[in-house]
Each structure stands twice: as C-alpha cells, then as structure tokens.
N, C-alpha and C positions, 0 to 999 in steps of 0.2 A: 447567585450570579449580582453581585454586586456595583455591576456597570450599566450605565444606562441603557436600555435596552434598543434603545432606536439607534448604537451610533454599531452597537456589535459587528455586523457584517462591516462596516463603514473598516472598523478599526481593524478585522482580519484581512478587508482585502486590502488595506495601505500599506503590509506586508511585501507587496507584490510592483516592482516598477513593471510602466506599462510598454515594455521592451521587448524584441525576442532574446528567451534565455536560452544558455546551453544547460545543456543536462544535469550539472554539476548547482548548479546557481538555482535551476526549477527544486531541485530534493531539498536543496537548503531551507529556499520557503516555504515551501508545502510540508516543511519539520517545524519551524517556526510558527507557521498558523497553525498545526494541531494542538504546539505547545499553550499556546494562548488559549485557543479554544479549550482545554483543559483547566487551565486559570479559569474562566470564564464561566465553567459548567462546575467548578470548585470538585475538581475530580484528582484524590490524591490519592488512588488505592484503585489494586485490581478485585475485582475486573471493571472496566471502563463501562460507565452507564451511556452510554453513546446513544441510548432514548432520548435523553435530557433535549437533544439537538431538534426533536418536535417544539419541545418548549419554545425556544427563539421567536425574538419578534417575526412576522411576514414569515414564518415555514411554519406549513401542515405537510405532517406524513399518513401517508395510508400503507397501510398493509392487503395486498389484493389480489386476487384467485391469479393465475398463471395465466388463465383466456383472456383476461382483463390487460394485459401488459404484454402479450403477443410472445409471452417466454422469455422474455427478459427479467434478467434480476432485478433491473431497476430503472429507473427512470428520473427527470426531473425536468419541469417548465413552470414557466411565470406564466400567472393566470390574472389577466391585467384589469379583468370584471374584479375580481377579490381582491388587485394586489398584494399576489402573496404567491412564494414559491410553492409549488408543489413537489414533495419526494415521494412517488410509487414505488414500493418493495414490494417482492412476489411471495408472496405468503408460502407457497409451494419449497423453498427454497431452507434446506436447513436454518436454524439459528444461525451458528454461525455467519454462515451464511449473509442472513439478511442483516445482522449486524456490522460485517463488513459495505456491502452494500451499499448501506444508511449513509456511511462516514464517505463511501466513494461520490455519491450523487449529491453531499453538501460541498464538496470541492468542486465539480459543477457551476454549482452555484456559486461559489466564490468566485472561480476563472471567469464567469458570463461576460462580465465589462470587456476581457480583452481578451475573447477567446481565439481571437482572430489577429492576434499581436505574439501572447507569447509561447505555444511552441510549434512554429512555422518547419518545412520539411526542412535538414541540412543534409550538407554534403558529407559530414561524419556519421552518418544513419540511416539504414534502408530503410525506417519507420516513418509513416507520413505523419503531419501534422494532427490526425484525428488519434491514430495510434498512440502518439507521443505524449497526449492528453487524456487519453486512456489509462497509461502508464504509470499519471502523474497521480488520478485520483487514487487508482488502487494503489503508492506508495502516500500520500499524503494518511488515505484509511489506516492505511497500519500504524504508521505514525498516532494516529490516536489513539486504534485500540491496544497498542505494544510501543508504549512510548521509550525512547531508546535509554534515558537512566531506570526505566524498572527494570528493561530486562535483562540490563547489563548489571542490575544488582542482584536479582534473581541468579543470575548466571556463576555472580562471583563466589553468592554464598550456599553453590552448589546444587542448586537446582540447573541438571547439566543437561536432561532428557524432553525430546522437543514436543513428545506427546504432555507429559504432566504440565511444563510450560504452558503447552497449547491450554487445556483446563482452567490453570490459574487464570488466563488471560481471556479463557472464556470464547477463543480462533479456534479455526480449524488446525490439524497438524501440519497442513501442506503451508498455512498464511504464515504458519510460526518458523516452519521448516525456510520459508524466503524471509524472513524478518530477517532469523540469526544470519543467511548468509551476508545478511547488506548490511551489519550492523560487523561483519567481521569473527562472530564468533563461530562458524563452521567454515569450513572450504567450500565452495560451490562446487556442486558434481560437477557441473558441463566442466568446472576451470580441472578439476581434480583429474577429467575422462579424458580434454586436452593432453594436459603436461604429462599423465604415463602415455598416452597415445606418441608424445614427442619424444619421450623417453623412449620407450620400445624400439622408436624408429630410429634412435641414433646411433651410428656407427660402432660405439663402442657396447653397444647394447649387443647388437649384431650380429660381432663378430665373437661375442663373448656366446653365444646362442648357434653359431654356424655349425652345422650336423656335421659330424665326426663319425668315424669308424664306429659299425657296432662290434663288441664286445660280447661273446659269449665266454659266461665260467665254462670251469673244466666241473 
C-alpha cells in the first residue's frame, strides 16, 4: 500500500457526495470505490485477496462462530474505546460467502458518515432505505471480487461458463451469475421470463396457437 494509511478511508469516502443518490449514481460510485480499493490493496489478478481489508488502518476483522453473530452473515460496528472498526464474519458460512460478506461490511463502513442521506426511500422503488443500502453493499462487494474489466476480459477470452468463472474469481456461482447479468453479459432470467410471457400473451401468438379441429389420419 503506497498510500498514507491515515487517508485511505477518507480517500474512498471522498468519492461519495453527501446527498441522496439515484440507483445508477450509487452503483457508479460503488464501482469507483471498489476500483480505488483494489489499487490501494495492489490487487491486479484473480482471485482478489479481500482479506487485505483486515490490514487497513483502524479496521479489525474477526471470524466468529454463528452463535456469536446471531445467525447473521456479518456485521460491522465502531468500537469507540479502541478507535477502530470491527467487522465480524460468520465462521460457519462457506469461504466464498465469507469473502463476499467482508466486502459487503466494508462498504457499510464507507457509507457510515452519510447513511441517513445516501439511500432514502424513493417514489420509483418499493425498497426501503435499509434495503437500498444493503443492495448497494452487495453491489460494492461484487465490484471488488469481480471487477468489471477482469470479468469482461475473461469472458472475451472464451471463459463463458458461470461455474468455471466463479472458481477463477473464488466466488459462488450465484454471485457470478448475478454479476454477469449486471454487466449485460448474460440475460437476466427474470427479464427473459417476462419477455417470454409477454410474447406468449401477444395476439399474434395466441392466434397462431388457436385450437383447431382434430384431424385423425386414416
């Protein structure tokens, strides 16, 4: 890390305007933060060593038993007495889930100064402010573990199998599948089902499949 450790969190937070964000703005900022974090951690190839977050100043990471974290995948909190952030990760989760959780909780730390401002409930979404914040933490973690340029480069080189890509990036197939959808490399299953349903319900399709007389061959 060639950056003054005292300014790392400030550097990442400086990318965030202290005002309500629309969804596309929040995603763009999360991706820029992820890109800057990878540069700070000197990560240039797969799989990303997300564990290096534990070496950042004023950050402590503990892997704890499920009972100590009330069944959650992770949590983060400011320890005022020690002047540092604590990230707790559920030991009983899979390795890929723990990696994703670490990135997710780190985004909560980055957002903390503006948490009541960034993700208000909006008229265009049914999600609550808390749900929007959680989704953006997931998006940030995906950007850290599966950087856009890296995934697209692997895809262009012919690695287009979700499970194989997941193994290369050390993430779950479900996480990789969602990232590929977000990057537009594969079709969203929900969008595909909606498109198919709309097509099947169109007048032309209904008329094409209109029942006709049964013809029995002689």
